[in-house]
C-alpha positions as CSV (number, residue, x, y, z in Angstrom):
1,M,-130.6,-69.5,-43.5
2,F,-132.5,-67.9,-46.1
3,D,-136.7,-67.9,-46.6
4,A,-136.9,-67.0,-50.5
5,V,-134.8,-66.4,-53.3
6,I,-135.4,-63.1,-56.1
7,F,-134.4,-63.0,-59.3
8,D,-134.1,-60.4,-62.0
9,L,-134.9,-61.1,-65.0
10,D,-132.9,-59.5,-67.9
11,G,-129.0,-59.9,-67.8
12,T,-129.2,-62.2,-65.0
13,L,-131.7,-65.3,-66.2
14,L,-131.7,-64.0,-69.5
15,D,-128.8,-62.9,-71.8
16,T,-131.0,-60.1,-73.7
17,E,-128.6,-57.2,-72.8
18,A,-126.0,-57.8,-75.7
19,V,-129.0,-57.8,-77.7
20,A,-130.6,-54.8,-77.2
21,L,-127.6,-52.8,-77.4
22,R,-127.0,-54.3,-80.8
23,L,-130.1,-53.5,-82.1
24,G,-130.2,-49.7,-79.8
25,H,-126.8,-49.0,-82.2
26,L,-128.6,-50.1,-85.4
27,C,-131.7,-48.3,-84.8
28,L,-129.7,-45.1,-84.1
29,Q,-127.6,-45.3,-87.0
30,S,-130.6,-45.9,-88.9
31,L,-132.0,-43.0,-87.8
32,G,-129.0,-40.3,-88.6
33,H,-127.2,-40.9,-85.1
34,E,-124.0,-42.0,-84.2
35,P,-124.0,-44.4,-81.1
36,D,-122.2,-44.0,-78.3
37,P,-121.6,-47.4,-76.3
38,E,-121.4,-45.3,-73.1
39,V,-125.1,-44.5,-73.1
40,F,-126.2,-47.6,-73.5
41,H,-124.2,-48.5,-70.8
42,R,-125.9,-46.4,-68.8
43,M,-129.4,-47.8,-69.5
44,I,-128.6,-51.0,-68.4
45,G,-130.7,-52.0,-65.4
46,K,-133.1,-48.9,-66.0
47,D,-136.7,-49.0,-66.5
48,G,-137.8,-47.9,-69.8
49,P,-138.9,-44.1,-68.7
50,S,-135.3,-43.4,-67.6
51,S,-133.9,-44.7,-70.4
52,D,-135.3,-42.9,-72.6
53,A,-134.8,-39.8,-70.6
54,I,-130.6,-41.0,-70.7
55,L,-131.4,-41.1,-74.6
56,L,-132.9,-37.8,-75.0
57,A,-130.0,-36.1,-72.5
58,A,-128.0,-37.7,-75.5
59,Y,-129.6,-36.9,-78.4
60,P,-131.8,-34.3,-77.9
61,A,-133.0,-34.5,-81.8
62,L,-134.2,-38.0,-81.3
63,D,-137.3,-39.1,-82.7
64,L,-138.3,-40.9,-79.6
65,A,-140.9,-42.5,-80.8
66,S,-139.5,-43.8,-83.8
67,F,-136.6,-45.3,-82.2
68,D,-138.7,-47.0,-79.2
69,R,-141.0,-48.7,-82.4
70,L,-137.9,-49.7,-84.3
71,W,-136.1,-50.7,-81.2
72,R,-138.2,-52.2,-79.2
73,G,-140.1,-53.9,-82.3
74,G,-136.9,-55.2,-83.4
75,F,-136.0,-56.7,-79.7
76,E,-138.9,-58.3,-79.3
77,A,-139.2,-60.1,-83.2
78,A,-135.2,-61.6,-82.2
79,L,-136.2,-62.9,-78.6
80,E,-139.2,-64.5,-80.5
81,R,-136.4,-66.5,-82.5
82,D,-133.7,-67.0,-80.5
83,L,-134.4,-66.1,-76.6
84,P,-130.8,-66.5,-75.0
85,L,-130.8,-67.8,-71.2
86,K,-127.8,-66.9,-69.2
87,P,-125.2,-70.2,-68.1
88,H,-127.2,-72.4,-65.5
89,A,-130.2,-70.3,-65.6
90,R,-132.5,-73.6,-65.5
91,E,-130.3,-75.6,-63.9
92,V,-130.8,-72.6,-60.9
93,L,-134.2,-72.4,-61.2
94,E,-134.4,-76.1,-61.2
95,G,-131.9,-76.8,-58.2
96,I,-133.3,-74.4,-56.0
97,G,-135.9,-75.7,-53.2
98,L,-137.0,-72.3,-51.7
99,P,-139.7,-70.1,-52.9
100,K,-138.6,-67.9,-55.6
101,A,-139.7,-64.7,-57.1
102,L,-139.0,-62.3,-60.2
103,C,-138.1,-58.7,-59.8
104,T,-137.6,-56.8,-62.6
105,S,-137.7,-53.5,-64.7
106,S,-139.6,-54.8,-67.8
107,R,-143.3,-54.1,-68.2
108,R,-145.1,-57.1,-67.3
109,H,-146.8,-57.9,-70.3
110,S,-142.7,-58.0,-71.7
111,A,-141.7,-60.1,-68.8
112,A,-144.5,-62.5,-69.3
113,R,-143.7,-63.3,-72.7
114,K,-140.2,-63.7,-71.7
115,L,-140.8,-66.0,-69.1
116,E,-143.1,-68.0,-71.2
117,L,-140.7,-68.5,-74.4
118,A,-137.9,-69.4,-71.9
119,G,-140.3,-72.0,-70.0
120,F,-139.6,-70.4,-66.6
121,T,-143.0,-69.6,-65.7
122,G,-144.2,-72.0,-63.2
123,H,-140.6,-71.2,-61.3
124,F,-142.0,-67.9,-59.4
125,R,-144.6,-67.6,-56.5
126,A,-144.5,-64.0,-57.4
127,V,-143.6,-61.5,-60.1
128,V,-143.0,-57.6,-59.6
129,A,-142.8,-55.7,-62.9
130,L,-142.5,-51.7,-63.9
131,E,-146.1,-51.4,-63.2
132,D,-146.7,-52.4,-59.7
133,V,-144.2,-49.7,-58.1
134,A,-144.0,-45.4,-58.1
135,R,-140.5,-45.6,-57.7
136,P,-138.1,-48.7,-59.7
137,K,-134.7,-49.6,-59.4
138,P,-132.2,-48.1,-57.9
139,A,-134.6,-47.6,-55.6
140,P,-135.6,-50.2,-53.1
141,E,-139.3,-50.4,-54.0
142,P,-139.7,-53.4,-56.2
143,Y,-137.1,-55.6,-53.9
144,L,-139.5,-54.7,-50.7
145,L,-142.5,-55.1,-52.7
146,T,-141.4,-58.7,-53.7
147,A,-140.7,-59.8,-50.4
148,A,-143.7,-58.3,-49.3
149,R,-145.7,-60.6,-51.9
150,L,-144.0,-63.8,-50.5
151,G,-144.9,-63.0,-47.1
152,V,-141.0,-63.0,-46.0
153,D,-138.3,-60.6,-44.3
154,P,-136.3,-59.0,-47.3
155,A,-133.3,-59.9,-44.9
156,R,-133.9,-63.4,-45.2
157,C,-134.0,-63.0,-49.2
158,V,-131.3,-63.9,-51.7
159,V,-131.1,-61.8,-54.4
160,F,-129.4,-62.4,-58.0
161,E,-128.8,-59.4,-60.2
162,D,-126.1,-58.1,-63.0
163,S,-126.7,-54.6,-62.4
164,E,-125.6,-51.7,-60.2
165,P,-128.8,-50.3,-60.2
166,G,-130.7,-53.5,-59.4
167,A,-128.0,-54.6,-56.5
168,A,-128.1,-50.9,-55.2
169,A,-131.9,-51.5,-55.0
170,A,-131.7,-54.9,-52.9
171,R,-129.4,-53.8,-50.9
172,A,-131.3,-50.5,-50.0
173,A,-133.9,-53.1,-49.2
174,G,-132.1,-55.1,-46.8
175,C,-131.5,-58.4,-49.2
176,V,-128.9,-60.5,-49.2
177,V,-127.2,-59.7,-52.9
178,V,-125.5,-61.9,-55.2
179,Q,-124.2,-59.8,-58.4
180,V,-123.6,-62.0,-61.5
181,P,-122.2,-59.3,-63.9
182,D,-123.1,-59.2,-67.4
183,M,-121.9,-56.5,-70.0
184,L,-120.0,-54.3,-67.3
185,P,-118.5,-55.4,-64.6
186,A,-119.3,-55.1,-60.7
187,S,-118.1,-52.6,-58.4
188,G,-118.8,-54.7,-55.6
189,D,-120.5,-52.0,-53.8
190,H,-124.1,-53.3,-53.4
191,A,-123.2,-56.6,-53.5
192,D,-122.3,-59.2,-50.8
193,H,-121.1,-61.7,-53.1
194,V,-119.7,-61.0,-56.6
195,V,-119.6,-64.6,-58.7
196,A,-119.3,-65.5,-62.3
197,T,-122.3,-67.4,-62.8
198,L,-125.5,-67.9,-61.1
199,L,-124.7,-71.6,-60.3
200,E,-121.3,-70.3,-58.5
201,G,-123.5,-68.0,-56.6
202,A,-126.1,-70.7,-55.5
203,Q,-123.6,-72.8,-54.4
204,R,-121.7,-70.2,-52.5
205,L,-124.8,-69.4,-50.5
206,G,-125.3,-73.4,-49.9
207,L,-129.0,-73.2,-52.3
208,M,-127.6,-75.9,-54.3
209,R,-124.9,-78.4,-54.1
C-alpha cells in the first residue's frame, strides 16, 4: 500500500521540544525579558529564521544574537548530556521494513549530530534539512523533495509529524499524514490519522504488527 515512510525529527522521533522551551524561557529571563509560553508555542515546527522573526515580533528590544548564542548553545549542550527519545521511536524505526527518510526543519549539522547521539543515523536513505529547500514547512517543498530523493510518489509515502506546520506541509505534498501530537494538541485539520504514539500510528497503517 505504501512505498516509503518519512519522519520529522524534533518532537516526533526526539523529545526535544520541552527541552528547547524550558531553555528558551531561562534565556529570555537572563536577558531581562518575561517569557510568554504562547510565543514559544507559535515557534513549534518552524525553522530557525521563522522562529527568530516570531521572537523579534514579540520582543522588539531582544538582542537576538545573544539570545541565539545562549539558547542554541544551551540546547546543544543539554542534548549532548541526555538526548530524550519519543516513546517507541527506536522500536518503530527498527520495525518498519520500508525505505525511510528524514525531513526536518533543523539545519543539517544539527540534525546529523542528533541522529548520531540517538543512534538513528543508519535508518534513513535520505535526509532533507533546512538548507535543502527554499520554502520550509508548512510549504510542501520539504516533503516533495524528500519523496523525490527516495524516488517514490508522495501519495505513496506515510509521514509521521508532531506539529501543525509539519502536518500541513506533508498534506500539501500529497502524503498520508500520521500526526503524533507533542507539546500542543493536534487540530486534525492536516492529518489522516491522529494517534497517541508512533507505534500506534505504525500499527494502524499496517507498517508493523
